C-alpha positions as CSV (number, residue, x, y, z in Angstrom):
1,M,-27.0,8.1,2.5
2,I,-24.1,8.0,4.1
3,E,-25.4,5.5,6.6
4,N,-26.6,3.6,3.8
5,M,-23.5,2.8,2.3
6,A,-22.6,0.6,5.1
7,K,-25.5,-1.8,5.1
8,L,-23.7,-4.3,3.6
9,S,-22.4,-6.6,6.2
10,F,-18.7,-8.4,6.0
11,S,-19.4,-10.4,9.3
12,H,-19.3,-13.9,7.0
13,L,-15.8,-12.9,6.0
14,E,-14.5,-11.8,9.2
15,Y,-10.5,-14.5,9.3
16,H,-11.4,-16.8,13.0
17,H,-7.6,-18.4,12.6
18,A,-5.7,-15.2,12.9
19,I,-1.9,-15.7,14.3
20,N,-1.7,-13.8,17.8
21,L,1.2,-11.8,17.9
22,D,3.2,-10.9,20.8
23,I,4.8,-7.6,21.8
24,K,8.1,-9.0,21.0
25,D,6.5,-9.6,17.6
26,R,4.6,-6.5,17.2
27,R,8.5,-4.8,18.0
28,I,9.9,-6.6,15.2
29,L,7.3,-5.7,12.4
30,S,6.8,-2.2,13.6
31,E,10.8,-2.0,13.0
32,L,10.6,-3.8,9.5
33,D,7.6,-1.6,8.9
34,L,9.7,1.5,9.3
35,N,12.8,-0.2,7.7
36,A,13.1,-3.4,6.5
37,R,16.6,-3.1,5.1
38,Q,18.0,-2.2,8.8
39,S,20.5,-5.3,9.9
40,N,18.8,-7.7,12.5
41,S,21.2,-6.4,15.2
42,Q,19.6,-3.3,14.4
43,I,16.1,-4.4,14.8
44,A,17.3,-6.1,18.0
45,K,18.3,-2.9,19.3
46,K,15.5,-0.7,18.5
47,A,13.2,-3.4,19.7
48,K,15.2,-4.2,23.0
49,L,15.5,-8.0,22.0
50,S,18.6,-10.3,21.4
51,K,19.9,-10.9,18.0
52,N,18.9,-14.3,18.8
53,I,15.8,-13.9,19.4
54,V,15.0,-11.3,16.0
55,N,16.9,-14.2,14.1
56,Y,14.5,-16.5,15.3
57,R,10.8,-14.6,14.8
58,L,11.7,-13.5,11.8
59,N,12.1,-16.8,10.3
60,R,9.2,-18.0,11.9
61,L,7.1,-14.7,10.7
62,E,8.3,-15.7,7.2
63,K,7.4,-19.1,7.5
64,A,3.8,-18.7,9.1
65,G,3.1,-16.3,6.2
66,I,2.9,-12.9,7.8
67,I,5.9,-11.8,6.1
68,K,5.1,-12.0,2.5
69,G,8.6,-10.3,1.2
70,Y,10.2,-7.0,1.5
71,N,9.5,-3.9,-0.7
72,T,11.5,-0.6,-1.6
73,L,9.5,2.1,-1.9
74,F,10.3,4.2,-5.2
75,D,8.9,7.6,-6.0
76,Y,7.7,6.2,-9.7
77,S,7.6,10.1,-10.9
78,K,11.2,10.3,-10.6
79,L,11.4,7.7,-13.0
80,G,9.0,9.7,-15.5
81,Y,6.1,7.4,-14.4
82,F,2.5,8.2,-12.8
83,L,-0.1,6.5,-11.5
84,I,-3.7,5.4,-12.5
85,R,-6.0,3.3,-10.4
86,V,-9.0,2.1,-12.1
87,Y,-12.1,0.6,-10.0
88,L,-14.1,-2.3,-11.8
89,D,-17.6,-3.5,-11.2
90,F,-18.4,-6.9,-12.9
91,Y,-22.0,-8.0,-14.0
92,E,-20.9,-11.3,-12.7
93,L,-22.6,-13.5,-15.4
94,D,-19.7,-15.1,-16.0
95,P,-17.6,-16.4,-13.2
96,V,-15.2,-18.0,-15.9
97,K,-14.5,-14.7,-18.1
98,E,-13.7,-12.7,-14.7
99,E,-10.8,-15.3,-14.0
100,E,-9.6,-14.8,-17.4
101,L,-9.6,-10.6,-16.9
102,I,-7.9,-11.2,-13.4
103,Q,-5.2,-13.2,-14.9
104,Y,-4.8,-11.1,-18.2
105,L,-4.4,-7.8,-15.8
106,K,-2.0,-9.9,-13.3
107,N,0.1,-10.5,-16.4
108,E,-0.2,-7.3,-17.9
109,S,3.8,-5.4,-17.2
110,T,2.2,-2.2,-16.6
111,T,-0.3,-2.9,-13.6
112,G,1.8,-2.8,-10.0
113,H,-1.5,-4.1,-8.1
114,V,-4.1,-5.7,-8.6
115,F,-6.7,-6.2,-5.7
116,R,-9.9,-8.7,-5.7
117,T,-12.2,-6.8,-3.8
118,I,-15.9,-6.7,-2.0
119,G,-18.3,-3.5,-1.7
120,N,-18.4,-1.1,-4.0
121,W,-16.4,-2.4,-6.6
122,D,-15.3,-6.0,-7.1
123,L,-11.6,-4.6,-8.6
124,V,-9.0,-2.3,-8.1
125,V,-5.9,-2.5,-10.7
126,S,-3.1,0.3,-10.4
127,F,-1.4,1.0,-13.9
128,Y,2.4,2.6,-14.1
129,V,2.7,4.4,-17.5
130,K,4.9,7.0,-18.9
131,N,2.1,8.4,-20.3
132,V,-1.7,9.2,-20.7
133,R,-1.6,8.1,-24.5
134,E,0.0,4.7,-23.2
135,F,-2.3,4.1,-20.5
136,W,-5.2,4.5,-23.7
137,V,-3.4,2.0,-25.7
138,I,-3.3,-0.5,-23.0
139,W,-6.4,0.3,-21.4
140,S,-8.3,0.1,-25.2
141,R,-6.8,-3.7,-25.7
142,F,-8.1,-4.5,-21.9
143,L,-11.6,-3.3,-22.9
144,E,-11.9,-4.8,-26.9
145,K,-11.6,-8.4,-24.6
146,F,-13.6,-7.6,-21.5
147,R,-15.9,-4.9,-21.6
148,R,-18.9,-7.4,-22.3
149,I,-18.7,-8.1,-18.6
150,I,-17.8,-5.1,-16.5
151,L,-21.4,-3.0,-15.5
152,E,-18.8,-0.1,-14.5
153,Y,-15.9,1.2,-14.0
154,N,-14.0,4.5,-12.9
155,T,-10.3,6.2,-13.5
156,N,-8.3,8.3,-11.2
157,I,-5.3,9.4,-11.8
158,V,-3.2,10.0,-8.8
159,T,-1.2,13.0,-8.2
160,K,0.0,12.4,-5.1
161,E,0.4,9.4,-2.5
162,I,0.9,9.2,1.2
163,L,2.2,6.5,3.1
164,F,2.3,6.3,6.6
165,S,3.7,3.5,9.0
166,K,1.4,0.5,10.9
167,A,1.5,2.5,13.6
168,Y,-1.3,0.2,14.7
169,F,1.6,-2.5,15.7
170,L,2.4,-0.7,18.6
171,K,-0.4,1.7,19.4
172,D,-1.2,0.4,23.0
173,E,2.4,-0.8,24.0
174,I,4.1,2.5,23.5
175,E,5.6,4.1,26.5
176,D,8.5,6.3,25.0
177,E,7.0,9.8,23.8
178,A,9.7,10.3,21.3
179,H,9.2,7.0,19.7
180,K,5.6,7.4,19.7
181,K,6.1,10.8,17.7
182,N,8.4,9.1,15.4
183,L,6.0,6.2,14.8
184,F,3.2,8.8,13.9
185,N,5.3,11.3,11.9
186,K,6.7,8.7,9.9
187,R,5.3,8.8,6.7
188,W,6.7,8.4,2.2
189,V,5.2,10.8,0.2
190,R,5.5,10.1,-3.8
191,G,3.6,10.6,-7.6
192,Y,4.1,14.7,-8.1
193,A,7.9,15.1,-8.8
194,V,9.9,15.6,-12.0
195,A,11.4,12.7,-13.3
196,E,15.8,12.3,-12.6
197,D,18.0,11.1,-14.7
198,V,19.1,7.6,-14.1
199,D,21.1,4.9,-16.2
200,D,20.2,1.4,-16.9
201,T,22.6,0.2,-14.1
202,D,20.1,2.7,-12.0
203,L,17.5,0.6,-13.3
204,K,18.5,-2.6,-12.9
205,M,19.2,-2.4,-9.1
206,V,15.6,-0.9,-8.9
207,E,14.3,-4.0,-10.7
208,M,16.3,-6.2,-7.9
209,L,15.3,-4.1,-5.1
210,T,11.4,-4.3,-6.7
211,E,11.9,-7.8,-6.1
212,D,13.5,-7.8,-2.5
213,G,14.5,-4.6,-0.5
214,R,16.7,-6.8,1.5
215,A,19.0,-8.1,-1.2
216,P,22.6,-8.0,0.2
217,I,24.8,-5.5,-1.7
218,G,26.9,-8.2,-3.0
219,K,24.1,-9.6,-4.8
220,L,23.5,-6.2,-5.7
221,A,27.1,-5.9,-7.1
222,K,27.0,-9.0,-9.1
223,A,24.5,-8.3,-11.2
224,V,25.3,-4.7,-12.3
225,K,28.8,-5.7,-12.5
226,L,30.3,-3.6,-10.1
227,N,32.3,-3.5,-6.9
228,S,30.1,-2.9,-3.7
229,M,31.7,0.6,-2.9
230,S,30.1,1.5,-6.2
231,V,26.8,0.3,-5.6
232,I,26.6,1.7,-2.3
233,Y,27.5,5.5,-3.8
234,R,24.7,4.6,-6.1
235,L,22.0,3.4,-3.9
236,K,22.7,6.6,-1.8
237,Q,22.3,8.7,-4.7
238,L,19.4,6.9,-5.6
239,I,18.1,7.8,-2.0
240,A,19.3,11.2,-2.4
241,K,17.4,12.1,-5.7
242,G,14.4,10.8,-3.6
243,I,13.9,7.8,-6.0
244,I,14.2,5.3,-3.0
245,L,12.1,6.3,-0.2
246,G,12.5,3.6,1.8
247,Y,12.0,0.0,2.2
248,R,9.3,-1.9,4.3
249,F,8.0,-5.4,4.2
250,D,5.0,-7.0,2.5
251,A,2.8,-8.0,5.6
252,N,-0.2,-10.7,4.8
253,I,-2.4,-8.8,7.3
254,E,-5.3,-11.2,7.3
255,K,-2.9,-13.5,8.8
256,I,-3.3,-11.5,12.0
257,G,-7.1,-11.2,12.2
258,Y,-7.4,-7.3,9.7
259,A,-8.6,-6.4,7.0
260,R,-7.7,-3.6,4.4
261,F,-10.3,-1.1,3.6
262,M,-10.1,1.3,1.0
263,V,-12.6,4.8,1.0
264,D,-13.6,7.4,-1.1
265,L,-14.8,10.5,0.0
266,E,-17.2,13.0,-1.3
267,L,-17.0,16.3,0.4
268,E,-19.1,19.2,1.2
269,D,-16.4,21.2,1.5
270,T,-13.0,20.4,-0.1
271,S,-11.0,22.9,1.9
272,V,-10.8,20.3,4.9
273,A,-8.4,18.1,2.8
274,G,-5.5,19.1,5.0
275,S,-7.1,18.7,7.8
276,L,-8.2,15.4,6.6
277,V,-4.8,14.3,6.1
278,E,-3.3,15.1,9.6
279,Y,-6.1,12.9,11.2
280,C,-5.2,10.2,8.9
281,Q,-1.6,10.3,9.7
282,N,-2.4,10.7,13.1
283,H,-4.7,7.4,13.3
284,P,-2.9,4.1,14.2
285,H,-4.9,2.1,11.5
286,I,-5.3,4.5,8.6
287,V,-1.9,3.3,6.4
288,S,-2.1,6.0,3.1
289,T,-4.1,8.9,1.4
290,V,-4.4,9.3,-2.1
291,E,-5.0,12.7,-4.0
292,S,-6.4,12.2,-7.6
293,I,-8.3,13.8,-10.0
294,S,-11.5,11.9,-10.6
295,D,-15.3,12.2,-11.4
296,N,-16.7,11.0,-8.3
297,N,-14.6,11.3,-5.2
298,D,-12.5,14.0,-3.1
299,F,-10.2,12.4,-0.6
300,E,-9.2,8.6,-0.8
301,F,-7.8,6.9,2.4
302,D,-7.1,3.4,3.2
303,I,-7.3,1.7,6.4
304,E,-6.0,-1.7,8.3
305,T,-8.2,-3.0,10.9
306,E,-9.6,-5.7,13.1
307,G,-13.0,-6.2,10.9
308,F,-16.4,-4.5,9.9
309,N,-17.5,-3.2,13.0
310,T,-13.6,-1.1,13.7
311,F,-13.7,0.1,10.3
312,L,-17.5,1.9,10.9
313,E,-16.2,2.8,14.2
314,I,-13.1,5.1,12.0
315,I,-15.8,6.0,10.0
316,D,-18.5,7.5,12.7
317,D,-15.2,8.8,14.5
318,M,-14.2,10.9,10.9
319,K,-17.7,12.3,10.5
320,R,-17.8,13.2,14.4
321,R,-14.3,15.0,13.9
322,F,-15.9,16.7,10.2
323,P,-19.4,17.7,10.8
324,G,-21.3,18.6,8.1
325,K,-17.9,18.4,5.7
326,I,-18.3,14.9,4.7
327,R,-21.3,14.3,1.9
328,N,-20.8,10.6,1.4
329,Y,-18.3,7.9,1.5
330,K,-17.9,4.3,-0.8
331,Y,-15.9,1.7,0.1
332,V,-14.2,-1.9,-0.8
333,R,-13.1,-4.3,1.5
334,V,-9.6,-6.0,0.1
335,L,-10.0,-9.8,-0.1
336,E,-7.2,-10.7,-2.3
337,N,-4.1,-8.8,-2.7
338,I,-3.2,-10.6,-6.4
339,K,-0.4,-8.7,-7.6
340,N,1.7,-6.8,-5.6
341,K,5.3,-5.3,-7.3
342,Y,6.2,-1.5,-8.4
């Protein structure tokens, strides 16, 4: 059955007008992926480029749409939220109503991500809510409007997310072993912590950094009516409490010929989950893993790679590394990132 899950071809969806990145671009993007808030001077030093080159190329990458913006990674659980991910499959009989549904979810204040997909599901949506009752109210209201066009849906309560660096930017160019080790060891973990105390000023800063992970200290200070030193202190406290995990850039990977695949595994032996996380962290194209409470999967991970054939090669390699441990898998390919906001 595993083989049959891959029968749907995405060849007609491959990107033929990808922008080629040279090694200088890749070094800059890799540094932004690890810490988007560092200065251009710091990026230049680490990427072994001049500051002028970094300034010029950053501007070019932004204008080309490869860099869509800059994000701050928060541990939502430390702000008292938890994440519920919902997968939707449509009857595909009413395209107008489907678009209305998508806009509804995009405008819903509790949604963080809305992905249009192809494969086993048509849409993947992330909700950030305070408790299960809040989600039930939101979801019930949603179903009242759109249940008739939904063939099937699956709800996952996420208990832990691990995000990895986009090591594929430099996977073939890294010569320094220390740099390579740092690149593959970098990870951000969230979703399972106890809420920390924050005040309205902290939340205002969080809101602004959600919009722009590179927002200047002066801009933050003006918005919260504090001096720069007070803002710097508060930022350090948010980091120390584990609320702020890091800063990354929002990449339009389709522009560089890549695609994102979201994969759900059904395991024959769930004790291999820890080894699967280690495998994922050491693979340059796997960018996250998800632990969740779900009816029909045991392990989730996301891949960013060049096309469908490369995706299948990764799945085949995983099956070889874990013989007899993977019973089945399902996947979707992300066609459009409609909403990306924490």
